[in-house]
N, C-alpha and C positions, 0 to 999 in steps of 0.2 A: 790425771787426765779427766777432763769434763766429759759429760755424755755426748756433747756435740763434737768432741774430738775423737770419739771412739771409732775404730774402723768398722765398716759395714760389709758383711759377707753375703753374697748370693751366688749360688752355683760355684763355679771356679773363679769368680771375680771377687776382688777386694777393693773397696773404695775408702780413701782417707778423706773425710770431709774437710778437715782444716787445710790440707795441702791440695785439695781438689785433684787427687791422683787416683787413677783407676788402673788396677793390676789384673792381669789374666795369668793365673798360675805363676805369679811372681814377676811377670814381664809387663812393663808399662804398655798401656794402650793409648795410641795417639788420638787425642781429642782436642778440639778447639775450646777456648775459654767458655763461650756461651753454652756449648754442649755439656761441659763439666758442671756448670752451674745448674742447668736443667736437671741433670742426674741427681745432684745434691738435693734439689727441691723435691723431686719425686721420692727419693729414698727417705726423706724426712717424714713422709706420710705414706709408707708402703700399703698397697691395697686400697687406698682412698683416691678419689678423683680430685686432681689438682686443677684449678681453673686456669684458662689461658692467660688471664690478666696477671695472676700470681706468678705464673711461670715466666712471663715476659719481664716482670719486675725483677725476678731473681737473675735473669740472664743479662738484662740491660737496665740496671737501676736508674730510675729517673729519666729514661729515654723510651719513647714509644716507637718500637721498631716494626710493629705490625705482625699480624698472624702469618703472613707469608714467610717472614724470616724465622718465626717459630717453627713452622713446618719444615723448613730447610734444616734447621738444627736438630729437630727431632729425627729426621731421616738419617742424618749423620750419626746420631746416637744409636738409633736402631741398628744401623749397619755394623757399628763397632760391637754391639752386644751380640749380633747374629753370627759372629766369628765362631761360636760354638753352638751346638744344637739347642741347649737349654736357654740360650739367650734370644732365640727367635720367638717373637711374640711377647717379649718381656714388657713392652710398653703398649698399652691398649688405648686407642683413640675413642673417646665417648662423645659422639657428635653433639654439639651444642653445649657441652659441659666442660670438657678438658681432657686430660690424660691420666692414666692410672698405671702404676707399676705393679705387675701381677705376680712376680716371683717372691718366694719367702725370703725375708731379710733377717740376718742375725747380727746383733751387736757383739763385738768382741771386747772383753774387759781389758785386754792388753793386746798390743800389736803383735802379730806373728813375727817369729824370728826370721827376718830377711836381711840380706847383706846390703843394706842401704837401698836407695831408690836408683837403680841404674839409669843412665841417660847417655845421650850421644856425646856429651862433652867429655865423659870419662872413657870413651872408646867402646862402650858396650854396643853390640849390634842391635838394630831396631827389630822389633818382633815381626815375624812372618805371619800376618794376620789371616791369610787365606791359604787353602791347600794348593800345593803345586800339582798341576795336571799336565800329563803328556810329556814329562821330562824324565821318565824312568831310565831310559837308555843313557841320557846325559849324566844322571846321578850315578849310575853304575860305572860309567866311564871315568868320571871325575874321582870317584872313590878309589878306583884302581890307579889312576895317574898320580893322585896325591901321595901314594905310597912311595913313589920313586922320583917325583918331580917337585922341586921346591918353589918354582915360580910358574904359575899357570895364568894365562890371560883368557878370559871369556870375551870374545869380540862379537859385535852385532849391532844392528841399527837400534836407535832408541825405541823403547816400547816392546822389545822382543823378549824381555824377561831375564836379562842378565843378572840384575841384582837379586831377584828372588831365587834364581838358581844358585847363585854364589852363596847366599845365606843358608839355603837348604843343604847344599853340598858341604860347605865348610862346617856348618853346625853338626851335621851327622858325623863328619870325620873327627872333629874336635871331641865330641862326646864319646866316640868309640875309642879314641886314644887318650882320653883324659887330658886334653890340651885346653888352654884358655883360648877364647875366641875374641878378637878385637876387630873393630870396624872403623874405617876412616872414610868419610864422605868428602870427596874433593870437588864437588860441584861448585861451591861458592868461591873457591880459591882461583884467582886469575893470574897471579904473578908467580912464575915457576921458581924464582929465587927464594920465595917465602915458603916453599913446600916443606922443607925439613922442620922449620920452626913451627909452622902451622900443624904439622903432623904431631910434633911433640906436645903442642898445646892441646890438641884434641885428645891426647892420651893422658892429660893431666900433668904433663911434665913441663920443663922450661926453667931449669936451674940456671941462674945467671953465670956466665963464664964457661959453661959446658957446651961442647959441640952437640947440637940437637940430635944428630944421627947417632953419635956415640951414646948419648943418654937413652935414646929409644932402643938401641941395640942392647944396652945393658938391662933395660927394663924388660925387654922381650927375650932376654937370654934363656929364661925358662921356656919350656916347650910350648910354643904359641902358634896359633893360626891367625894371620892378619889379612883382612879384606881391604883392598884399596879400591874404592868404588868411584866410577865415572872419571877415569884418568886420561881420556883422550886429548883434552886440551892442555895437558901437562905431560905429554908422553915422554919427552926426552928427560925432563926433570924426574918423573916417576921412575924411569928406567935407571937413572943414576942412584936414586934413593933405594930402589929395590936391590941393586947390585951391592951397595954398601951394607945394607941391613943383612942380606943373606951372608955376606962375608963376616960381618960382626957377630951374627947369631946363628951358629951352625944348625941348630934344631928348628929354626923358624921356617914356616911355610907361608907363602904369599899367594893369595888368589885375587886377581885384578879383573875389574870389569872396565871395558873401554870400547869405543867404536872402531878402534884400529889397534894394531899390535904396538907394544912399547918399543920393541927392538932391543931389549936387554939381553945380556949374555945368559944362556940357559933357559930362556923363555920357551914355554910350550904353549902353542896357540890352539884354542878350540873356537871355531866359528859357530855361533849358535844359530840354528835354522829356525824358521817359524814353526808353529805347531802344525801337525799334519791335518790337512783339510779333506773333505769328501771330494771324490773325483768329479769330472765334468758330466759323467753319465747320470741319468735320472735315477734317484734312489727308489728302492722298493717301498720302504717304510721308514718310520722314525728310528727304529732300532738300528737299521743299517747306517744312518747318519751318525747316530750316537756312538758308533765304534771309533770315531775320529776325535782326537783330543781337542781340536778347536771347538767342535760342537759341545763336547763335555764341559769345557770351560764356560762357554756361553750359557749353557743351561744352569750350571751351578751359580753363576753370577746373577742370572735372571731370577733364579729361585730365591736368592737372598734379597733381591729387589722386591719381589712380589709376595714373599712369604710362602713360597712353594710354586714350582712350575715344572711341568712335564710336557714335552712337545708331542703333538698328535701326529698321526701319519700324514694328515693333510698339511702339516707344517714342514715335512721332511725336505721337499724341494727348496722351499724358501730358506730354511736354515742352512742347507748345504751351500746355496748360492751366497748367502750372507758371509759364511766362513771363508768362501773363496774370494769374495770381494775384499775382505779384510786381510787376506793373505796369511791367515793364521797368526796375526800379531796379537799377543795377549793383551796389551794395553788397549788396542783398538777394539778388541772383542769385549773387554770389560766395559768400555765406554758405551758400546752399542747395547750391551745388556742393561746398562743403567737407564736406558731410554725405552725399554720394552713396554713399559706401562703407557707410554705416549703413542707409540707407533705400531706395536706388535711386530711379529716376525715378518709378515708380508710387507709392512711399510718400511721396515729397516732394510729388507732385501731389495725392495723396489727402488729406493732412492736414498734413504738416509745413510746407507753404508758409504756412499760416495762422499757425503758431507762429513762423515766420521773419519775419513781417510787421514786427515791431518788436523784435528781440532785441538783446542786447548781444553784441558779437563776442568770441570767445575767442582770436582770432589775436593772437599777440604782436607781429606785424609791423603790425597795424592801428594807424594813427595815433591819438593820444589823442582827437582831435575826433570820431572815428568809433567809439570803443571801445563806445559804446552809442548806438543811435538814440533810445532813450528820453530820454537826457539832452538831445539836440537838441530833441526835441518838448516836453519839460518846459519848456525855456527859451522856446520859441515860445509855448506855451500860457500860461505865467505872464505873458508880456508883453501878453496880450490883455485887453481890458476884460471885465467880467463878462458883458455882453450878447453880446459876440463869442464868449466861451467857451461860452455856452449854445447859440449858433447852431452852432458847430463840432461840439459833441457830438451835437446833433440831426441834423446832416447825415450823421452816420455810418451812418444807416439806408440811405442810397443806396449802391448797388454800382456803378452806372454813371453816365454823364453826366446832369446835371440843369440845368434852366433856373431863372431867378429865380422864375418862376411855380410850378414844382414845389417849389422850396425854400420858398416862402411857404405853399403848400398843406400841406406835410407838417410843417414845423417850427413853424407857428403864428405866424410873424412877422406883425405887424398891418399894416404898410404896405410894399408892394412896393418903393417907392423906398428906404426905410431898409434893407430886406433887400438890395437891389441894392448899396447903398454898403457894407454889411457884407461881402458876398461879395467886392467889390473889395479891401477891407482884408485879408481872409484870403488872397486871391490874391497881393497885394503881399508878404505875409509867407511866400509859398511853401507855405501850408497848403492851398490849392486849386490845381488845375492846369487851365488852360483847354484845351479840346479843339476840334477842327475842327467846323464846323457851327453852326447856330443853332437854338434852341428857340422855344417860343411866347412866351418872355419875354426874348429877346435871346441873348447868348452862352451856350454850354454849358460847364460846369465839372464837375470830379470830384475826389474825394479819392483820392490814391494809397493803396496798400495799407497802407503804414506809418502814415500819418496816420489812415486810417480805423480801423485796429485800436486805435490809441491813443485816438482820440475815442470809439470804442465802449465802451472800459473806463470812460471818464468818464460816458458815458450810463448804463451799468448802475449805476454808483455813485450817480447822481443820482436813481434811482427812476423816471425818465421813460420808460424803455425800452418797457414794454408798450404804452403809449398811442401812442408814436411808431411802433412797428412796425405797429400796426393802421392808423394813418393812412397809412403808406407802402404797405401792401398794398392798401388801398382806392384809393390814387392810382394804383398800378400797374394795377389792374383798370380804372380809367378810361382810362389810357393805352392799354391793350390794345384796349379798345373803339374808341377814337379811331383807332388804327392800322388796325383792321379796316375802319372806315368809309372810310379813305383809299385802301384797296387797289384798288378798281375803277378809280380814276382815275389810277393810276400804273403805270409799267412794273415788272415784278417786281424787276429789279435795283435800280431807284431806291427801291422800297418797302423792300427788304431793307436797303439802305444807310441809309435814313432811320431804321429802327427796330431795327437790329442792337444798338445801345447799350442797348436795353431788356432784353436777355437776362439779364444778371446781376441786375438788379433783379427780374425775373420769378422767377428761381430763389430769390432771397432771400425774396420774398413768399410763394411756395409753401411753402418750408421753414418759414417762421414759421407759416403757416396750418395746416399739419399737425403742428406742434410742440406741446409741452405747454401753451403759453400762447396758442395760435392759435385761429382760428375756421375749422372745416372748411368751412363754407358758402362762405367767401371763397375758400378754396383750390380748391374744386370749380368755382366760377365762373371762376377764373383759368385752370385747366387746360382747361376746356371752351371758353373763348373764344380761347385762344392757339395753337391748332393750326397755323394758317398761319405763325406766327412760328417755332415750333420746326421745322416742316418746311422752311420757306424758308431757314433757316440750316443745313440739313442736320443737324439734331439729332433725327432721328426715333427713334434708339435710346434717347436719354435721355428723350424725350417718352413713348415707350411704357412705359418703366420707371416713370415717375412716374404714368402713367395706371393701371397695374396696382396700384401701391401705393394709389392713391386708391380704386380699385374695391374692394380688399380692406377698406379702412376703411369704405366704404359698406355692404358686406355685413354686416360685424361690427356696425355701428351700427343696422341695421334700416332704413336710408334708401335701400333699393335700388330704389324705384319713384318716384323724383322726376324732375323735368325735368333736373336736373344729372346724375343717374345715367344717364338716357337719352343725353344729349350725350356723356358720357364713354364709354359703350359704343360708340357710333357712331365716336367718335374713335379708340378702341382698335382696332376692326376695320379701319378705313381705314388707320391707321398701320402695322399689320402688313402689309397688302397693299402699301402704298407702300414700306416699308422692306425687308422680307425676302421677300415673296411667299409666305409659308407659308400656303397656302390652307386647309390642314387646321385651322389655328388661328383662322381668321376666323369660322367659323360661330357659335361660342358667343357672342362679344360682340355680333355683329350680330343674331342671332336673339333674344337677350335684349333688345336695343334695340327690336326690333319688338314684342315682348310688352309692354314698358313703354309704348311709343308708343301702342299700341292701347288700353291701359288708361287713359291720361291724355289721350287725344285729340290727340296730336301727329302728324297725318297726314304733314306734310312730312318730319319726321325718319324716320318709318317708310319712306317712299319712298326716302330716301337710303340707309337700311340695306339695303333690298331691292336697290338699285343696287350696293351693295358686294358682296352675295352673288352677284349676277349677274356682276360683274367676276371674282370668285373662280372661278366656273364657266368663264368664258371662258379664264382663265389655266390652268385644269386640263384644258381640252379637254372639258368636260362639256356637250356641246351640248344634251342633253335637259334638263338642269338650267337652262341658260340660256334655253331656250324657255319653260319653266315660270315662271321669275322675270320674264322680259320680259312675259308675260301678267299676272302679279301686279302688276307695276309699272303697267301700263296700267289695270288694274282699280282701283287705289288712287288714280288721279288723280281729283280731285273732279269731278262732273258740272258742266258749264258752264264748265270751264277753257278760256280762249280758245285757238284752234288755234296762234296764234303765241307763246304763252307759253313761258317758258324750260323749264317742266316738260314741256309737250307736245313741244318740240323735243329735249329730252334723251331722251325716250322714242323719238322717231324714230331717233336715233342708236343706241340700245340695240336697237330692233327691227330696224334695217337690218343690224347686225352679226350679230345672232342668226339672222336669216333667211339671211344669206349663208353662215354655217357649216352651217345646216340644209339648204341646197341650193336654196332658192327665190330665185334671183337676180333674177327679175323684180320680185317684191314687195320684195326688199331694195333694188333700184334706186329704187323709188317712194319708200320711206322716206328713202333717202339723198338724193334730190333735194329732198325737203321740208326735210331738215336743212341741205343746202347753201344753199337759198334763205334760210332763217332766218339762216345764218351770214353771208351777204352783206348781209342787211338790218340785222343787229345784231351787231357785232363784240365780243362778250363772250368773253374768252379766259381766264376764271378757271379754274385747274387744280384747284380744290378742291370742285367740285360732285360729279361722278362721277369725280373724281381726274384724268382725262386732259384736257388742254387741248382745248377744243371744236373749234377750227380744225384742230388736228393730227388729232383723231379722225375728223372728217369727210373730210379729205383721204386718210387711210389707207383708209377705206371706199371712197372714190371710186377710188383706185388699184387696189385688189384687184378691184373690180367691172369696171373698165376692162380689166384684164389678162384676166380670165376671158372677157370679151366679145371678146377678140382685138384690142383697140385698144392696141397695145403702146407706141407713142410717147406716147399720151395717158396711159397708165398710168405710164410712167417720169416724165413731167412731174408727175403728181399725187403720186407718191411724193416727188419733190423738194419739192413744195409742203408736204407733210406734215412733212418734216424742217425746212423753213424756218419753218413755223408753230411747231413745238416749240422750235426754237432761239430764235425771237422771244419765246416765252413764258418762256424761261429756266427751264424746269422739267425736271428730270432725268428724272422718271417719264415725262412726255410724250415726251421725246426717245427714251428706251429703247423705249417702246411703238411710236413711229413707225418706228424702225430695225428692230425685231423683226418687226413685222407688215407693213411695206411696204418700207422702205428696203433691207434686205438681201435678202429673198426676190425682190423684183421686179428688183433688180440682177442676181441670179443667173439668174432666169428669162429675162431679156432679154439676158444676156451682157454686161452693163455692166462694164467693167474697174475701175470704182470700188468694186466689191463688197468686196474686201479692206479698203479704207480704211473702209468703213462698219462692217465687223466690228470693226476696231480702235477706231473711234469709240464703238461700243456697249460694248466691253470697258472702255475708259478711263472712260466716263461712269458705268458701273455700279460700277467699282472706286472711283472718287473719291467717290461718294455712298453707298457701302456698301450696294448693292442686290444681294444674292446671287442672287435669282431671275433677274434680267436679266443678270447676269454669266454665269449658266449658259447662257443663250441664246448669248452671245458665244463661249463655249467650244465649244458645240455647232456653231455655224456655222464656227468656226475649224478644227474637226476635219475639215471637208469638203474642205479644201485639200490635195489629194493629186495625184500625177502621173496623167495619163490612163491608164485601164485598171486603176488600183488601186481597191480597195474601201475606203472610209474606215473607221476604227475609232472608234466613238463613245465618249466618255468614260464609263466604267462607273460612276464615283462619282456622276454626276448622276442625280437622280431625274426621269427622263423620263416625261412624261405621253403619252397617246395623241396629243395634238395636236403635241407635239414631233416624234414619229415620223412623223406625217402630213406635216409641213412638210419634213423632210429627205428624205423619200421623193420629194417632188415635185422636189427638187433633184438627187437621184441615185437612179434607180430601183433600183439594187443594194441600197439600204438599206431597201427595202420588205419588212419581215419578215412572217411568216405571220400574226401576230396583227393587224398593221395591215391587211393585205389582207382578213382575215376580217371586220374591222369594216366595210370597204367593201362586202363581199358581203352583210353583214347589214343594209345600208341606213344605216349610220352613216358618218361622215366624208364627208357628202354633198357638201361643197364641192370635194373633190378625189377622190371615188370613181372617176371615169373614169380618172384618172391612176394611181391605185393598181392598178386592174385592168390597165391597160397595162403597169405595172411587173411584174405577175405574169406576163403573157405574155412580156415580154422576158426575164425570169429563166428561164422555161421553155425558151425557145429557146437561151439561153446555156448552160444546164446540159446540155441534151439534144443539142446539136449539130444534125445534120441528120436526126434520127430522125423518120420520118413521123408517128408518133402524137403526138409533141410539137408538131409543126407544126400538125396539125389542132386540138389542144387550144388552142394559142396563138391560132389564127385565131378560134375560138369566143369566147375571152375578149376579143380585140380588137374583134370585132363588137359584143359586149355593151358594151364601154367606149365605142365610138363612138356607139351608140344612146343610151346613158345621157347622154353629153355633149350630143347633139343635143336630147334631151328637156329637159335642164336649161338650155339656152342657154349652154353652156360652150364657146364656140368655141375657146379656147386649148387645152383638153384634147382637143376634137374634132380639131384640127389634128394634135396629137401622135399620137392613136390612128390617124388615117387614114394618117399618114406611116409608122408602124410596120407597118400592114396592107399598105400599098403595097409596102414593102420585102420583106415576106414573100411577096407574090404575085410580085414581080419575081424573087425567088430561085427561085420555082417555074416561072418562064417565062411567067407570066400578065401580060405587060406591058400588054395592053389594059385589063384590069380595074384595074390600078394607075393608068393614065392617066385612065380614066373616073372614078375615085374622087377623084383629087387636082386635076384641072384645074378643075372647077367650084368646088371648095372654095377654091382659091387666088384665084380671081377676087373672092371676097368680102372679101379683106383688102386694104385700100387704104393701109396705113401699116406701118412697122416692117420695111422690106425687109431691113435688116441684122440683124434678130433671128435668133438661132440656129435657132429652130423653123421659121421661114419658109425660111431657107436650106437646112435639112435637107429640107424638103418639096420645094423646087425641085430639089434634087439627086436625090431619089428619082424625081421626075417625068422629069428628063432621062435618067436611067438606064433608065426604062421605055421 
């Protein structure tokens, strides 16, 4: 053997220069001729830079193919070498000079002992060049079934990964049992009559005069695993061959891949589903998305393309959307990943995914059967009857799962039984995919992205598209109404699960309605009626964007004072409050809604808009505005409305919270008790009336009033009830509200060690649901966790309202700034004014030390705070003021005055002995 013929080894690869053959661990690596020539040229000079001209001459002798072709071939070669970690980065591009092979290369004096060079002509399986992702369950199932089933068919649409799974499962099983593994690719065979002879030829057989099946059976008589790949176009012939082979060779196992069952005796069918994709809800971060196999596959293929890739948290939503758009189809995902360097995740998710739904692959290593998904679909479509072809193209208007009833409604099929049979036929041919759950007409099915894109082209060409899209939009509107009607009787999670599949169809219907051939009225009705679905699926940002576009269309068209416009303005305002808490942006849509409602006589909608404005005032700390809007809400309730009506009880909750902040705790308690009575009588926990779950809102009120009344144990229990109610409602806004208004403050006020955990819960919930206003509260609370004696530094970038500052001042008196104290002195911040005045006194004493003038000023302020607390029935603040005053007197030697002040006051508290405020009071009394 000459030096030029000696095998070259690098890593786990072996290259035979004379035969231009590359092996990976003894298995051939598929490469085109030019790529093999380029590898030979690089390996001839390892570690040296080989110029582009020399490389092109080696690949295309005598022909100038250009550097673009050179780059294409280098990309293919790099991908093949990157199948193992040490092969990544093996070829380095030196700009302006050429390419360099960087791995150590060894010449072998003699070829290693290998059993020939296996190839597909001898029935050897092709190598599985990439790792199988997301098929652990299927591999385990097939491993179990291959123990007792001799004929298994993997069925599914083209590009779903049937061949890869078959190779992995059969290879594992054959290795475990010491069987031989043989592989027959039936893609190129078109004549069923030639199947036995072609199969024998592919296995290296074909003795003249012998029955091919008998010869194959004799050859495979030893314990063998045989894969028949891509058998759908030869289903009947493949079934006959399988039956004869199994009869002839008792130890044989057959694993078949096909887009439809063979129908052979003893066949066990496994329909291969797409890879699991991230759900419709917005992901919290990249790690959450990477828990899904579709995303894992994309990232692995993108990493191979880019030489390393890890998605950022900012990529999470785009990656999740891309995986959903591609329906978890491995081939489509791999094709998308191959273009990440051109478009990035955002570009792929925004538009390229639609173009990738049914493309032809440009990868030279892609097997011929997958070179284009269109060829696969062409074959399947052409094999259908005209009626089934019509049904398939009409079904393309659906974006999500549909039942037989939905299919009949939209496609116009006359008889549901016939339509049901037609759907089964399409499913059998892997043109429809069955999904979990059942609809009103039995099983749910859907078209995968590749099939839907193909069928949509056929629909456009047929001229039926406009009518079908209109029928689809009307049907979606009907389904939205039905979903809303079901909501009161279901738990939020069950309702979301039941209707999450409607989201894609809702998007498609809205897009059509506002498109050039759509009907705006249908779109307005869809948006106005679907708010709970968008919000329940954590799609508030998308819903808000669509609402704003719709409102701009309304204004431009002069239809700004219709019922639909009214509903959209209310939805827009409420969505802003729910999603971002940008209270400054809420006034315009909600005030406009009130104007429209008054003009067209929609009193209920006007009351809801007033309620939204009231909520904005509460969030902004605008107590005067809240008082005014609470009164307006009461005035708008129609005379004669029953006291126990939902509307009256909603106002009781509004009035109670308003009066609480305004300082009238006795009247607030009266309204709160009425609301609590209604809550116990009628457990309606819808979060979409005044946005906050009714039970959570009432318990928050109860907890705050109990705290102020000095009933500390009861307040802590009520705060726990508020959190439990919000969690039971499965509503993020209600949970954030309950944590912010009761859970965290009362935990801090009562010295509950669970306070940090509640702050973390608030932060996690707000982040997950993209609610910046409530995440600001979490950051604010988190900033208070400092060592004793230190003054916290509040986050400067937060837009803090007076109410924010009031709350933190009650948690740490050192944070009571002059503006907040001035509000209390001016009669504002009434709910906590005594505590703010006490903070002023404490700050005076801390800054002035033992100066007599400061002590006298502090005493005056503390007396004022105590009197104010007693007048307002604010026993919690009265206890704090009295304790501070007693400490001041004790320091001045007036122990009797301190004892006379605290002793009778402490006797009025019969619970919460372990609370910090009561412990501080007892300590001050003992020192006196």
